[in-house]
N, C-alpha and C positions, 0 to 999 in steps of 0.2 A: 558758334560753330554748331551745326546741326548734324545729328546722327540719324535723321529720319531716312527710312528706306523707301518711302513712298515715291511713286513716279511723278505725282502731281502735288508737290508740296504747297503750291500757292493757295489751294483751297483750305489748308490748315493754318496758314500763317496767322490769321487773326486770333484763332482759338489758342494756338501755341503761345503767342505773345500775351494774351489775357491770362492764361494759366501761369506763365512765368511771373507776370506782374503780381498776381494774386497769391503767390506762395506764402504760406505761414512761416513763422519763425520756428526754429528747431524746438524751442521750449513748448510752443503751442502744439506742434505735431506729437511730441512726447506725451503731453498731458492728454491729448485726444486719444492716443493709442492706449494709455492707461485707463481712460474712461471706457473704451470699447472692451478692453480686457476684463474690467470689472463687470461689464454687462454680459460677457461671454461665458457665464457659468449658469447651469440649469437651476441650481438652488437659489442663487442670488436673484435670478430673474423671477422665480416664484415668490421670493420675499418682496421684491419690488412690486409685483402685481398685487399681492395681499395688502401691502401698504398703500397702494393706489386707491383701494377701497376705503381705507380709514386707518387711523392710528391704532397700533397694537403694542402690547408688551411682549417680552421674549417668550413667556409661557403661553400666551395666546398664539403667537406665531408658531411655536413648537406644536401646538394642538392643531392649528390649521394645516400645517405642512406635514404633520405626523413624523416629526423628527425630534431629536433630543435638544434640550435647551442649550447645551454646550455647543452643539453643531450650529445652531441658529446664532448664538452669540459670536462664534468665530466668523461667520459670514457677515454679520452686522458690523463687526470691526472693520472688515475690508470695505464694506459699503460706506461706512462713515469716513474712512481714509480717502475714498474716492469722491467724497462730498455728495453722495447720492441719497443718504438718509441723515436725519438729525434725531436727537433725542431730547427729552425733557424729563426731569425728575419731579415726582409728586410724592412726597414722603419717602417711603422705601421703594416705591414703584418707579420704574423707568419705562417710558413710552416712546416708541419709535414712529417716525413718519417720513414720508418722502421729503427731501431737502427743500424743494421748491417746485413751482409749476413747470420748469424746464424738464425735470425728471418725470413728472406726471405726463408731459407731452411725449417724451422719449418712449415711455411704456405704451401710451395710447397709439402713437404713430407707428411704433414697431408692430403692435397687434394689427393695426389697419393694413400694414404692408403684408404681413404673413397671411392674412385672411383674404387678400385680393384674389379674385379669380382671373385666370388667364395667364 
């Protein structure tokens, strides 16, 4: 049953059918929405950008972003939960990095998009 109000629905039939056929599962949509929610914060985006340049500890991130270590740690917990960053321990030090190249590509492509002219 179609709720389309277009006068010429025939031109849309193939795209509508393709979109219906390609729909994701509810789980995938929820996880994708959570990913975008994690990316939708000014501080978290700054952290991701800093980590796209290289691995950093919390105190270095706090220095780069001119924020408290506790504020950075809070945001890192959210980014870890969203699987956007990972950490490794070296003695008493904990170093953070982007989780994988997909995250690096998200940051890079997002920057390319916002810097486009036109």
